[in-house]
PAGU-357839 format. One record per residue: residue in one letter; x, y, z of N, C-alpha, C in turn. Coordinates in steps of 0.001 Angstrom, whole numbers, plus 500000, padded with zeros to 6 digits. Example, Ala and Ser with C-alpha at 12.3 -4.5 7.8 and 13.67 -1.06 7.14 Angstrom:
! PAGU-357839
A513190494310507800512300495500507800513200496700507800 S512850497750507080513670498940507140512900500030507870 
! end
This chain:
! PAGU-357839
X393325879082284278392910877905285057392088876974284159 X392343875686284256391673874692283425390191874639283733 X389369874577282657387930874382282861387702873002283424 X386655872854284213386335871558284796385807870633283709 X386069869340283863385614868370282860384104868318282834 X383576867786281724382112867714281570381487866883282668 X382242865921283202381672865099284270381436865914285531 X382370866833285825382178867679287004380974868583286812 X380889869212285623379750870092285346378453869310285434 X378439868154284795377227867339284783376863866891286176 X377873866430286929377597865922288266377093867026289175 X377717868202289072377272869309289913375826869672289614 X375508869712288318374133870032287933373170868973288419 X373593867719288306372711866636288721372490866664290222 X373550866944290974373396867024292426372448868151292798 X372604869313292129371692870421292408370262870024292103 X370077869375290965368725868985290574368139867969291517 X368948866955291895368446865931292804368094866528294152 X368839867563294524368567868186295809367471869225295747 X366951869486294558365844870428294419366284871872294441 X367596872151294184368075873526294208367543874291293014 X367387875583293153366911876425292066368098876931291260 X367806877351290024368865877848289153369424879148289706 X370767879236289793371374880457290304371055881636289393 X370960882797289975370668884001289193371781884259288204 X371363884595286989372353884950285979372993883774285293 X372590882551285640373213881384285012372710881242283594 X373632880990282670373244880795281276373374879347280839 X373900878509281718374087877103281355372764876379281346 X372501875565280321371227874849280260371082873812281349 X372197873431281993372084872426283050372568872955284388 X372783874244284480373304874779285725372271874799286822 X370996874762286453369963874800287465369423873441287784 X368110873376287967367490872146288440367295871170287299 X368172870206287205368019869173286187366852868275286543 X366771867856287806365628867079288285364837867974289233 X363756868544288745362929869371289618361966868497290380 X361362869041291427360442868254292243359155867955291499 X358883868700290433357705868420289612358161867921288257 X357819866700287952358271866094286698357548866726285529 X358149866716284338357475867242283148356174866498282903 X355236867187282330353938866565282095353886865791280798 X354893865915279947354921865157278698356356864920278286 X356550863897277459357890863634276951358109864433275675 X359233864169275014359596864982273857358658864789272687 X357859863718272690356905863491271606355547864099271909 X355404864686273085354152865325273437353120864379274010 X353508863129274300352560862183274880352396862468276361 X351169862681276853350983862981278270351501861850279144 X352161862242280240352661861269281212352074861591282576 X351840860580283389351349860841284735352359861661285512 X351869862546286349352765863327287192353523862403288124 X354832862674288291355674861837289140356038862612290389 X355683862101291522355950862776292783357322862383293296 X358242863346293294359583863081293786359833863748295132 X358752864181295796358934864815297100359527863830298092 X358972862612298103359528861563298945360462860745298070 X361740860985298231362708860379297327362891858897297621 X362875858060296587363163856645296795364628856453297169 X364930855296297722366286855046298221367318855104297103 X366959854613295902367932854634294806368295856056294412 X367318856985294514367579858369294157368487859030295191 X368263858704296458369121859241297516370553858740297363 X370683857454297017372031856899296843372711857509295615 X371921857757294565372483858397293374372975859802293696 X372181860539294489372587861869294949373947861829295620 X374061860902296579375286860831297372376486860462296506 X376303859521295585377418859116294735377861860245293821 X376895861016293290377256862145292444378003863211293250 X377513863491294449378179864485295298379590864031295654 X379731862746295988381055862205296309381973862263295091 X381393862038293891382195862098292677382733863490292413 X381880864495292612382319865880292438383448866204293407 X383272865796294658384296866075295668385606865380295324 X385509864134294865386715863375294542387455863972293358 X386712864380292303387391864943291139387978866309291463 X387276867071292282387810868373292688389117868201293450 X389191867101294237390395866816295013391475866142294176 X391169865845292918392159865238292045392162863724292033 X391216863098292753391138861633292788390229861167291653 X390798861059290458389999860765289268389421859360289283 X390175858416289815389675857041289846388403856946290677 X388440857495291877387254857456292741386100858236292128 X386420859374291512385371860206290918384603859442289851 X385304858807288959384633858107287873383843856911288379 X384342856267289418383573855164290007382258855671290586 X382328856800291263381120857353291884380112857778290821 X380596858433289753379684858843288690379011857626288055 X379819856608287782379264855404287153378232854747288056 X378517854718289353377580854118290304376274854898290331 X376373856224290318375162857047290349374299856811289115 X374920856799287956374163856586286725373563855189286674 X374294854225287220373758852859287262372536852793288173 X372598853484289314371459853515290233370242854140289566 X370475855209288807369363855861288108368764854918287069 X369656854247286322369185853360285252368402852175285795 X368855851642286940368231850431287476367092850729288440 X367095851929289016366130852191290071364818852786289631 X364841853569288556363624854278288156362617853340287522 X361343853532287887360304852774287191360071853423285831 X359254852783285013359073853251283642358552854679283568 X357584855030284425356994856364284376358023857411284763 X358740857165285868359750858120286314360843858273285272 X361288857143284719362361857178283739361957857972282502 X360740857744282008360269858491280846360131859971281168 X359689860281282383359517861679282769360845862412282812 X361896861728283248363194862369283421364079862255282189 X363659861487281190364529861202280057365032862446279341 X364209863464279061364751864645278374365879865311279150 X365700865426280483366747866052281287368015865204281320 X367825863890281446368987863005281483369738863066280157 X368988863055279068369612863105277748370374864410277553 X369788865508278029370457866806277916371750866800278718 X371679866225279895372855866145280757373958865337280091 X373594864139279609374599863268279010375050863777277652 X374212864587277015374589865137275721375802866036275778 X376137866529276949377333867354277089378582866609276649 X378537865257276772379713864469276417380108864688274968 X379120864814274103379421864956272680379611866392272243 X379468867373273154379532868781272778380798869468273271 X381706868669273873382945869278274335382732870278275436 X381879869948276417381602870886277499382825871144278346 X383773870277278295384994870469279058386089869633278444 X387353869898278760388449869131278179388475867717278717 X389096866836277969389254865477278453390176865460279657 X389965864484280518390893864274281618392185863747281023 X393330864351281307394580863891280700394873862457281106 X395214861628280101395449860224280377396627860032281311 X397593860941281264398756860802282137398383860905283597 X397248861547283873396834861714285265396157860478285817 X395856859521284935395143858325285368396113857165285434 X396230856498286584397163855376286698396723854216285827 X397661853328285451397279852164284640396246851329285363 X395363850647284625394342849836285268394946848682286037 X394426848450287244394859847292288014394305846035287368 X394932844880287677394537843626287040393081843306287313 X392650843440288563391292843059288925390355844243289082 X390880845449288894390028846617289100390462847729288158 X390262847559286835390721848565285886389973849870286048 X390707850980285873390075852285286018389302852612284760 X388360853483284892387556853927283750388288855085283076 X388583854943281813389266855974281044388349856415279921 X388157857708279774387237858215278758387990858699277531 X387458858381276354387969858923275109386780859509274361 X386648860837274388385474861476273818385646861818272345 X386797861493271777387015861804270362386196860871269494 X385561861430268480384751860603267582385641859705266738 X386800860207266335387690859405265500389118859868265717 X390008858903265938391412859220266128392233858478265081 X393368859017264685394183858322263686394684856992264226 X394812856029263340395289854708263729396736854578263270 X397643854254264216399053854155263876399372852821263225 X398562851800263461398827850496262880398652850540261366 X399492849776260667399389849700259208398639848453258771 X398218847655259709397520846409259388396104846715258911 X395593845873258033394222846031257547393304845125258351 X392371845723259078391503844964259968390117844786259373 X389440843724259855388075843462259398387092844428260034 X387447844967261198386649846032261795387601847041262427 X387085848207262719387932849330263124388670849050264428 X389991849192264389390834849081265577391426850455265846 X391074851054266960391573852385267290392814852245268167 X393980852205267524395230852001268248395598853185269128 X394975854344268898395298855538269676394342855765270841 X393353854903270994392435855057272120393205854880273426 X393043855774274398393808855679275643393628854355276373 X392403853836276381392169852593277103392813851409276385 X392804851425275057393495850382274294394990850426274601 X395549851630274626396974851776274937397291851245276330 X396415851531277287396653851074278657396648849550278730 X395756848919277966395721847458278004396901846846277263 X397395847511276230398635847044275605399756847071276637 X399822848156277405400836848265278457400651847180279514 X399407846892279839399126845896280868399513844495280402 X399125844151279173399416842805278664400907842605278403 X401608843671278051403045843553277796403869843830279045 X403197844221280128403888844513281381403540843523282471 X402701843937283434402385843062284575401775841719284194 X401028841676283091400368840424282696401092839712281553 X402356840029281343403096839430280226403105837907280312 X403389837365281493403472835915281651402164835222281321 X401070835739281875399756835143281617399359835289280155 X399720836421279552399384836634278147400131835647277258 X401418835422277551402180834457276754401621833048276922 X401232832689278148400634831372278374399343831223277563 X398562832292277515397323832252276729397630832091275241 X398656832801274744399055832661273340399533831237273047 X400261830647274010400736829274273815399562828299273720 X398564828478274598397374827619274516396598827892273228 X396616829139272815395915829538271591396425828747270387 X397719828436270373398312827725269243397631826391268995 X397193825748270065396572824434269928395243824507269170 X394528825611269328393181825723268760393102826660267559 X394193827367267259394118828467266299393741828001264900 X394272826875264463393937826388263125392440826130263008 X391862825495264035390420825213264036389608826500264108 X390022827421264978389291828684265137389342829494263845 X390522829605263249390646830357261991389808829729260879 X389799828405260823389010827724259796387518828001259977 X387064827942261236385649828199261520385282829644261204 X386160830572261571385928831989261271385808832207259765 X386687831572259009386652831724257550385378831116256968 X384993829935257465383784829285256959382534830100257258 X382524830764258418381371831571258802381471833002258285 X382588833315257572382807834644256991382746835737258063 X383518835524259113383571836454260236384934837129260297 X385070838241261041386360838933261154387414838041261802 X388585837996261203389645837121261704390154837549263079 X389936838825263433390388839297264745389662838607265896 X388527837982265618387768837305266672388532836123267255 X389590835686266584390409834593267123391045834975268453 X391155836282268729391752836727269988390722836871271107 X389449836733270780388419836931271803388491835898272933 X388806834618272665388932833678273786390066834008274755 X391050834809274313392082835251275254391447836155276301 X390552837034275852389825837906276781388884837086277651 X388185836141277037387144835395277736387706834377278727 X388635833545278274389046832397279096390539832142279093 X391303832999278422392726832741278203392930831396277499 X391974831050276645392003829818275841392064828559276709 X391243828537277760391143827359278613389741826758278466 X389620825569277856388290824998277601387521824629278857 X388230824420279972387557824046281212387324825252282126 X387600826454281639387440827654282467385978827850282863 X385777828205284131384438828493284649384497829834285375 X383644830766284992383631832081285627382811832029286912 X382981833024287799382151833072289011380659833113288706 X380293833633287532378873833709287165378357832415286545 X379274831459286282378849830184285716379062830048284224 X379735831018283592380059830889282167381173829864282002 X381114829094280913382003827940280760382649827928279379 X383899827461279331384558827152278075385383828272277476 X385967827994276307386788828987275610386044830294275417 X384763830187275054383971831363274691383051831807275816 X383164831176276986382445831581278200380949831763277969 X380312830703277518378867830708277330378156830493278663 X377127831288278933376175830957279981375275829850279444 X374685829067280349373933827887279904372760828255278996 X372038829325279338370868829692278533371279830102277121 X372348830906277017372828831334275704373364830153274907 X374049829249275600374618828078274928373526827204274324 X372478826958275096371385826123274591370692826797273412 X370542828116273500369935828861272394370795828751271138 X372119828650271336373045828549270201373205827112269716 X372486826175270340372501824799269864373453823870270573 X374074824323271663374982823461272416374195822625273420 X374621821393273590373929820472274491374569820520275878 X373735820645276899374195820625278289373254819723279069 X373786818640279605372976817757280439373857817071281474 X373336816061282122374074815356283176375374814756282643 X375372814340281389376489813593280840377540814468280171 X377095815469279436378034816282278664377719817766278791 X378745818575278523378596820029278457379395820495277250 X378686820755276153379372821100274905379964822501274901 X379733823275275947380427824553276062381929824329276186 X382316823152276692383731822832276873384351822209275624 X383548821964274610384050821410273354384523822566272476 X385841822701272242386343823855271481385725823979270095 X385585822853269380385037822911268019383590823392268014 X382757822746268815381331823071268805381063824450269398 X381789824807270454381549826117271070382038827250270175 X383106827011269406383578828040268472382546828287267379 X381980827213266861380932827359265844379736828119266419 X379352827766267651378218828435268294378523829905268557 X379769830207268945380153831599269204380075832430267931 X380518831860266814380455832591265546379009832884265152 X378140831912265336376728832120264992376100833172265909 X376481833143267195375956834129268140376431835529267781 X377728835670267516378281836975267166377720837481265838 X377507836573264904376926836973263620375517837524263819 X374744836873264688373388837352264966373417838728265614 X374353838937266538374466840235267205374879841321266212 X375797840977265307376204841967264308375056842288263354 X374326841262262953373182841500262066372165842428262721 X372060842349264049371087843171264769371565844614264907 X372824844794265310373321846144265574374015846780264364 X374470845956263402375198846453262236376423847254262659 X377060846820263736378210847529264293378989846522265138 X380277846334264818381026845286265506381306845609266969 X381580846863267287381836847208268690380602846954269548 X379434847309269028378196847052269766377911845555269847 X378201844825268774377981843378268790378865842711269835 X380121843130269910381037842565270902380609842938272313 X380201844197272489379722844618273807378505843806274219 X377628843517273259376434842723273549376785841276273865 X377859840769273289378305839410273618378684839330275092 X379234840424275605379609840477277018378436840840277920 X377632841803277499376586842384278353375216841755278130 X375020841213276926373705840720276547373037841690275589 X372286841146274640371655841979273623370718843004274239 X369854842559275134368872843478275702369534844489276637 X370627844087277278371351845026278130371903846194277333 X372533845897276195373080846968275353371967847808274745 X370868847176274357369738847951273828369241848957274860 X369080848499276105368622849413277164369623850542277365 X370922850197277352371952851211277567371927852265276457 X371776851820275218371724852761274099370523853687274214 X369368853114274540368144853908274621368193854881275793 X368746854430276915368790855290278096369707856491277881 X370856856260277227371820857346277033371652858062275697 X370701857593274869370495858161273535371794858108272718 X372500857002272825373754856830272091373504856047270815 X374396856239269843374250855549268559375430854649268234 X376484854687269060377628853813268831378314853533270165 X379255852597270146379892852172271394380744853277271997 X381442854036271153382286855111271664381465856130272449 X380322856517271895379451857471272581378845856847273835 X378440855598273731377875854894274882378881854818276016 X380133854537275677381186854447276677381500855807277278 X381575856844276429381906858180276925380819858727277841 X379577858275277635378471858709278495378277857778279688 X379224856875279857379225855946280987377909855189281083 X377452854722279930376167854037279879376246852542280036 X377465851982280163377617850538280321378457850260281558 X378346849055282115379209848697283243380681848762282840 X381540848947283821382975849059283554383488847831282808 X383033846651283198383497845420282545383239845457281043 X382051845905280656381704845959279235382460847075278531 X382628848206279208383366849317278603384801848910278276 X385380848051279112386770847634278915386893846410278012 X385787845760277734385806844493277004386330844663275577 X385787845626274853386211845854273468387656846355273405 X388077847327274230389487847733274210390456846595274525 X390064845665275391390929844508275662391186843724274382 X390119843466273628390274842726272376391148843505271404 X390907844806271286391701845621270368393179845582270742 X393470845646272035394862845608272490395526844285272116 X394809843188272296395368841874271964395574841719270461 X394672842277269664394830842222268207396079842996267793 X396293844158268388397476844957268068398755844217268442 X398743843555269588399914842772269994400111841596269039 X399011840940268683399091839789267795399525840139266390 X399338841401265988399762841850264660401276841725264510 X401999842004265593403462841913265569403943841493266949 X403734840227267315404069839788268676405548839937269010 X406424839705268036407858839796268311408252841200268758 X407609842212268172407913843592268545407537843875269990 X406592843096270523406176843261271913406820842222272829 X407736841419272278408449840445273095407712839144273329 X406771838779272433406002837543272600406364836522271522 X406210835254271885406222834202270876404870834207270182 X404884834176268871403628834250268125402844832956268261 X401510833054268411400690831838268378400849831154267025 X400992829856267041401169829104265804399832828579265321 X399606828691264015398361828169263451398620826943262591 X399797826330262772400131825141261999399214823975262335 X399014823125261370398135821971261568398822820945262466 X398131820512263507398613819428264357397820818176264003 X398386816992264266397673815751263924396294815711264578 X395289815400263789393931815329264321393716814007265042 X392994814027266153392699812764266838391791811887265990 X391894810593266201390979809668265535389636809693266247 X388600809290265547387250809254266118386669807854265978 X386105807359267076385428806058267044383981806255267495 X383068805522266884381651805614267220381310804488268194 X380735804862269334380416803892270387378926803593270395 X378592802343270503377188801920270487376551801932271872 X377385802038272911376869802077274277377882802788275169 X377523803107276420378439803832277307379736803063277540 X380839803816277603382161803226277807382892803965278908 X383390803220279880384191803776280958385463804384280364 X385812805598280793386981806264280228388278805564280599 X388309804884281735389494804101282088389681802953281097 X388577802319280718388638801247279723389068801820278376 X388520802975278024388895803620276762390387803925276732 X390909804426277838392335804746277909393188803494277750 X392767802408278392393519801153278285393516800630276854 X392383800738276187392288800255274804393160801078273854 X393331802358274148394132803236273292395583803309273741 X395920802555274816397277802562275379397700803984275752 X396808804661276426397105806008276897396535806157278298 X396372807378278767395858807616280113394448808187280055 X393743808069281177392401808650281249392463810164281072 X393549810785281576393693812237281444393745812654279974 X394420811855279145394505812170277715393131812040277062 X392393810982277426391049810795276870390150811963277261 X390240812401278508389429813539278956389824814819278218 X391117814989277994391589816186277299391097816212275855 X391037815040275231390558814961273853389042815094273758 X388351814837274872386880814877274901386407815763276055 X386708817068275988386435817953277130384959818113277466 X384066817756276559382637817917276861382130816869277842 X382874815785278038382438814729278955382538815207280397 X381473815042281148381429815515282526381693814395283532 X381546813144283116381596812025284048382716811061283679 X382726809909284340383742808894284105383434808037282888 X382315808315282235381799807433281208381198808262280076 X381138807682278888380475808362277770378964808351277994 X378221809214277316376790809373277622375972808095277438 X375027807936278340374129806784278289373042806967277242 X372735808226276933371598808502276049372014808834274625 X373257808533274255373730808769272893374364807493272353 X373583806639271690374088805341271230375187805435270176 X375319806586269518376359806752268496377315807880268871 X377748807865270119378634808925270596379998808810269913 X380508809953269437381815809994268766382896810295269799 X383692809289270118384782809444271084386087809690270343 X386819810720270760388113811009270155389212810273270916 X390114809661270157391258808943270726392518809483270061 X393699809232270647394933809796270087395121809469268609 X395760810379267862395975810157266426396664808823266153 X396147808096265199396756806835264799396426805640265669 X395537805818266655395260804720267591393924804025267344 X393193804420266321391840803892266122391829802379265919 X392712801863265077392728800423264803393028799638266069 X394071800044266789394417799383268048393263799460269032 X392646800635269138391545800836270074390413799850269800 X390006799740268545388890798852268200389245797386268440 X390495797022268176390921795642268432390854795322269919 X391334796234270742391334796000272186389921796058272756 X389109796971272234387742797105272738386931795839272451 X387224795178271337386502793947270988386736792844272013 X387820792945272764388142791933273774387476792228275122 X386931793437275271386362793854276559384925793375276675 X384627792642277751383269792130277956382384793152278665 X382938793803279680382168794785280454382713796174280161 X381928796985279450382394798319279076382361799303280243 X381607799008281258381527799913282421381745799134283711 X382925798546283897383182797766285114383350798671286327 X383017798143287478383188798899288715383117797956289896 X384011798129290864383916797327292085382801797823292995 X382048798786292530380978799355293351381466800584294086 X380535801333294598380878802537295343380941802235296833 X381832802930297491381994802789298937381555804088299590 X380751803971300626380378805152301411381336805244302589 X382030806374302647383069806530303669382765807740304534 X382925807578305847382748808680306794384112809218307188 X384336810490306963385623811112307266385898811027308762 X387112810580309093387534810446310482388465811600310867 X388647811778312144389548812820312621390967812530312133 X391600813519311559392958813360311052393038812925309603 X391892812611308988391888812196307587392266813351306660 X393007813031305626393242813968304531392872813252303237 X392523814015302233391981813428301011392983812496300332 X394256812882300323395261812048299677395385810679300316 X395297810634301630395405809359302351394184808477302081 X393005809110302034391780808351301728391864807787300312 X392341808608299368392454808171297979393416806994297849 X394533807054298551395515805964298497394932804671299046 X394154804782300099393536803603300720392628802871299739 X391913803633298919390958803028297993391491802953296560 X392800803125296398393468802978295107392847803868294020 X392560805089294414392030806056293458392808807352293612 X392296808443293112393003809726293189392184810753293960 X392885811730294513392197812822295213391264813559294263 X391734813740293011390919814462292030389611813731291755 X389673812388291675388458811611291411387456811747292553 X387952811710293788387053811861294942386456813263294962 X387284814264294676386772815636294625385694815777293562 X385937815185292396384983815307291292383666814607291619 X383744813387292174382533812623292468381701813275293568 X382387813958294505381686814528295659381556816042295582 X381983816615294430381882818065294214382517818842295372 X383746818462295705384491819116296781385312820249296177 X384994821475296535385715822629295995387057822816296688 X387076822607298008388299822815298790388554821591299665 X389515820734299293389765819509300063390251819770301481 X390746820977301729391221821304303078390079821545304063 X388849821570303538387703821828304413386955820561304810 X387569819395304601386951818152305071386847818176306587 X385723817723307097385498817700308541385102816291308971 X385510815880310178385077814574310694383555814463310646 X383088813338310140381649813127310012381125813354308611 X381912814035307754381487814229306365381353812879305665 X380370812758304785380129811513304061380679811638302639 X381462810644302230382018810621300888381555809374300147 X381304809542298851381038808400297981382287808201297132 X382911807013297261384199806760296619384079805586295656 X384636805769294489384692804687293502386100804103293542 X386301802965294195387654802404294341388286802080292993 X389615802154292957390339801803291746390462800305291565 X391064799915290441391141798495290107391997797714291103 X392952798378291725393825797661292657393228797444294030 X392037797969294260391416797846295589390902796420295794 X391313795792296927390949794401297212389866794285298277 X389324795400298701388299795361299741388867795746301086 X387975795987302040388395796409303381389088795251304106 
! end
């Protein structure tokens, strides 16, 4: 009969300890008895006295951790590996987030001993065949406890790519299977930026495999916004972006500028690598945050990402983040073998740049360049409004390649750089739809949505107030 996995042994011991059970007679296992006794140790491993911690009245987080561990044991015993691993991860997360400093320090030796089983082969690995492929929005947790596995790829990488890792293999299957269409679309978008990204990577002396990271982050969409508020190709949060030197204000958001955000991402990743001296940890920290990974390493007493992951010391999203990148790098090494069109890194014509001395309406800019406002916005993704910034007298506006001379000639004829018929305040009437309102005022539904920050146009209600900027063809009410 197969020995139970280390997670079952660990969970059973933890449940016994949390419940205050005594060590069974004759047990020789170091964790078979009370891992968490009702009386906390009086000192840590360094011999520094610690205040006694009273666990008689259990806090709510400890009770929830108990229940999740017990549920995990039951689920794994029943063969439901997906549920089991979720429960274990939830329990460990509750312990990590719930304990105060004194309690955490008091329990650290026991926790470390418990988690140390991962590196000692306390039980066989869960067979990967028994675990279903990760769902698109809810990937399963797959453990690889091997310190080092042979790499089947013959490519020479800037950092270690473990092609035999089970989770990497699962993501290769996912990207080449259910997500094939989205992956190809991301590769196609990647072609537009790849020359710039590769050049920046080379200038910053960074691993070339990082060119695939925006596929994980945003699928190479500069206007992508995550539910948490991360923006752009590299999905910067505002605080991290500002720290990296990107400008975010009422007028512009440089997280959406592919050139500037790529440079900022390289500097951020370089700083993380300099701190951890390990690319897997640096990448995990890019996703989780530097201090988050530091806490995870210290809590689990891990020294590398593989050990940290095997001890379930990071959130599932972060655990899967590095394998996703590795899978995409493996696919990108030989895209044709996986049925993909390769991203092209060929040079495309660079847009022209003009320096503006004052704010310019993007509609006027489009007319001067004989193009559309949509093209101007696409060339200048950092612009948030209908106009170039008011507080940057030397703003560099990008216009289509070869159009600079024409643009300047036409702009010289323009007297009012920011013309407007004024704004109209409109009250939504019964039966109104956004498209009909837009047509009435010679503008677009998208413009009204943008000006009024309307997320869902189908939720307009009679009585709602809209501020509308009529188009040039509007002759008044």
